[in-house]
N, C-alpha and C positions, 0 to 999 in steps of 0.2 A: 536579921530584919532591923531597920532603923527604929528608934523610939517613936518617931512621928508616925511611921507605918503601923507599928504595934498599937499606937493610940487610936488610929483610924479604925482598925479592925475591932478594938475593944468597944469603940463607940457604936459600930454597926451591931455588934453582938448584944449590947445592952438595950438597944432601941427596937429590937425585933418584936413584932406582934405575936400573939399566941398562935395565930394561924400559920405564920411562917415558921415558928419554932416547931410546931407539930408536924408541918410538912418536912422540915429538915430531919426530924426524928422518925420519919417514915410512918407516922400515924395516919396519914392520908394517902395511901398508895394509889388511889383512883381519883385523885383531885382533878377537877375540870376547870377550864378557864372561867366559866360563869361563877365559880365559887370563890374567885379571888377579887371580885368587885370591890373597889376602894382600897385594894392592896396591890394593885398592878405595879405601881412605882416602886414599892418596897421589894416586891418579888424581882423586878427587873434589875435592881441594884444588888441583889444577892447572887452568889455564884450558882447555887442550885436552882434558885428561883428563875434566874435568867434562862438557864437551859430548859427549864420546864415550859416557860412561855414560848421560846423558840420552837420547841418540839410540838406544842399544841397548836401553834399558828399554822402549821403545815396543813392541818385538816379542819381548821376552824371555818365556820360560815362567815359570810361577808358581814353580817350583823355583829357577830362576836369579835371579829377583827376590828371593826369600826368602834366597838365599845372599848376595846383595849387601847386603841390609838387615841380616842377622846380623853381617856384618863391620863395618858402620857403627855398629851399636847401642852399643858401649862408647864411641864418640866422638861421639855425636849432639849433645851440647852444643856442643862446639867446631866441629863441622861446620855446625851451624845458624848459627853466628856467623862463618863463613868466607866470604870474598869470592866464591869459586867453588863451594864445596861446598853452600852454602845452596840452590842451584838443584837439586842432586840430591835434597836433603831435600824440597824443594817437589814434585819430580817424583812422589814417592810418593803425593801427594794425587791425582794423575791416574791412576797405573797400579798403585798398591799395593792390597792387600786391606784389609778393615775392621780387622783386628788391627793392621796396621802403622800405619794412620792413627790408631787409638786410642792407640797407644804414643807417637806424635809429639805428639798433643794433650795427653796426660798430662805429657809433658816440658815443653811450653809452659806448662801450668797451674802447674807447680812453680816456674817462673821467668818468669811472664808479664810483669812490669814490666821485668826485666832484658833479656829478649829484645826487648820492644817498643821499648826505648830504643836498641837496637843497630842500626847502619846496615844490616847484612845480615840479622840474625835477624828484624827487623821485617817483612821480606818473607815469611818463612816463616809468621809469625803471621797476616799478611793472607791468605795462601793457605789457611791452616787455617780462618779465618773464612769464607772464600768457599766452601770445599768440604765443610765439616763439617755434621753434622746439627744440628738445633736444640738437642738436649741437649748435644752437644759444644761448641757455641757458648757455651752458658751456663756450662759447666764450665771453659772456657778462662780465665775471670777468676781462678779460685782465690780466695784470701782477700786481696782488694785493698782498700786504704783509700781514702777520698775524696781525701786529699792525693796519693796515688800516681796516681789517675786524673787529677786536675788537672794533675799533672806531665806526663802523656802528652799532654794537650790542647795544651800549649805547647812540646812538644819537637819538634825537627826530624825525628825518626823516628817518635816515638810518635803524632804527630798523624795520620799516615797509617793507623795501626792503628785509631784512634778513628773516622776517616772511613769505614773499611771496615765497622765495626759499624753505622754509620748508613745504609749502602747495601745491606748483605747480610744483615741480621738482622730478626727480627720485632719488633713494637712494644714488648714488655715489656723486651727488652734495651736498646733505644734509650731507653726511659723511665728505666731504671736509670741510664744514663749521663747523661741530661739532668738528672736529679734532683741530680746532683753539682755542676752548674754554675748552678743557679737562683740568681739574685742576683749572679752574677759574669759575666754575658754581656757587659755593657758593657766590663768589664776585658779579657775575651778578645778583643773586637772590635779592641782596640788592640794586640794582640800579633801578631807576625809569623806564628806558626803557629796560634795560637788562632783568628785571624780566618778561617783556611782551613777549620777545622772548622765554624765558624758558617755560612760560605758553603755548605758541603756540606749542612748540615741544611736551610738555606733552599731549596736546589735539589732535594734528594732525600728529606728527612725528612718526618715526619708533619705534617699540617696543624696539629694542636694545638701542636706544638713551634714551628712557624713563627710562629704567632700569639703565642705566649709571647715569642719573640725580639723581635717587633715591640713588644709592650707594654713590654718592659724597656728597649729602646734608643730608643724614640720621644722620651722627654724629653731625650735627649742627641743628638738628630739633628744639630744645628748643629755640635757638636763633632766628630762622626764624619765628616761630609761633607768636612771639611777635613783629616782625619787620613790619614797615608800608608797605613795599613792599614784603618782604619775605613771609608774611602770605598768599598772593595770590598764590604763588608758592606751598606752602604746601597744600592749598585747592585743587589745581589741581593735585598734586601728589596723594592725597587721592582718587580723583575721577578717575584718568586715569592710574594708575600703575597696574601691575598684582596683583591678589588677595593676594598672599602670602606677597608681599611688602606692600599692603594696611593693612594687618593684623598686620605686625610688627610696622608700623607707628601709626596706631590707638591705639594699645596696649600701646605703649610708651607715646603718648600724653595724653591718658585718665588716666594715673597714676597721672597726675597733674591737673585733671579736676577742682577740687575745686578752685585752684588758678588761672588757666588760664581762667576760665569762667568770671572772673572779670576784664579781660584786654580787652581794646578796639579792638585789632587786633586778639588776640588768641581766643577770644570768637567765632569769625566767623569760625575758624578752628575747634573748639570743635563741633559746629553745624554740620559741614561737617562729622566729625568723627561719630557722632550719626546717621546721615542720611545714610551713607554708611555702618556703622557698623552693622545695622540691618540685612543686607544681608551677610556681610563678616565675622563678629565676634559677633554673637548674644550672645554667652556665656560671652564674655568680657563686652558687654553692660549690661548684667544682673548683673554681679559682680560689675560694676561701679555704676549702679543705687542703688544697695543695700548699697554700701559704702556711697553714697550721702544721702540716706534716713536715714542712721544710724547717721548722724551728729546731734548735739543737735538742738533743735527747734529754738534757737536764730540764729545760723549760717545759718540754712535753710531760715529763714526770711530775713536775709541779702542778700542771693543769690537771693531771689525772688524780692527784691526791688532794687537790684543793676542795674545801667544803662545798663550794658552789660550782666551780668549773668542771668538777667530775661529772655532773649531770649533763653538761653541754658536750663533754667528750663522749659520753655514752650515746647521746643522740647522734653525734657526728659519726661514730663507728657504726651505728645502726643504719645510717643512710649512705655512707661512702661506698665507692666501688670496691670489689674484692681485692684488686691489686693495691689499692691504697691502704687497706686494712693489713695486708701482708707487710708492706713497707713500715707501717706504724708498729706492727708487732716486732719486727727486727730492730727497730730503733729503741723500743722500750725494754726489750728482753734483758739487757744488763741490769735493769732496775727492778726486775720481778720480785726478787727476795725482799727488797724494801717495800714495794707496793703491796705485797701479800700481808703486810702487818696491819693494813687498814681494810675496812669493809669495801669502800669505794674502789680501792686499788684491786682487790680480788675480783670485784664485779667486772672491771674493765679488762682484766686479764682473761677472764672467762669469755667475755664477748669477743675479744681478739682471737682466741683459740677457735671459737665457733666459726669465725669468718675465714679461717685458713682453708 
């Protein structure tokens, strides 16, 4: 733990009230919400105290919940960004009344970007998106610029907020967000956090947006399949785009299967091509398998023993026709002694034997 973090915890420990200390020491096993009046904020910021409030709110009366919220109201900004208190704020989206929810949404709207970039407050924003009405979802944005939205796409916390919009809101909100990244999707695919949003859109977004993503990244396919982040986008493009786009992409990538199979990142994309290609492009797979099997025996042995390509070869053996597996077995047989020295080599030999 860093010195700054240790200092923060020491400061929390030294400023606890007697009530909170006694509660943490289990001297009040039957403590009730009405007994923490004037201590609500302190309890909310404490690990055990926060859990206590959340638990008690489930069965609290409207008056009791209103009393807790009133005490929190002047401190809502800091509570929203607190490691433990943010869960109490979130809880009001489950048990609070419409007035309380509206007040929290208004708070988030006034500091949408600030909260979305915060490690703890971004969870409250996500909860608000999930539980709010359509009009509240629209209002959460406030007056946000394109640059600020783009910043959220590539932020470690903000990207989760953007993903929530693409999974819990209607098309117009998603279209507003997507409009901000048109022409920049390729760039986002190569960003640690941006690529996660693009994957989210491919998995759960509108068909129109999935098709646009494909059209923008297709010319850069060979760059993305070998990229540490872009390869994940390519895998999800293969999985979730319409069949005719899947066919185009699989056909393009499999033309370089021999080379790409030996790359750390693109080998995973090749496996996805084979898995999906069985249903979408069986004729392309057959042609690809024939080309691989036509390689000389030495090159085939290299693929089978390569740290990454061996997984592609295993998937290929699993999917190929029996007669192709027999031909591959005969070609590799002179190298079996050498292949048996490695785990991956032994695995491939066992698979070929099973296909005989």
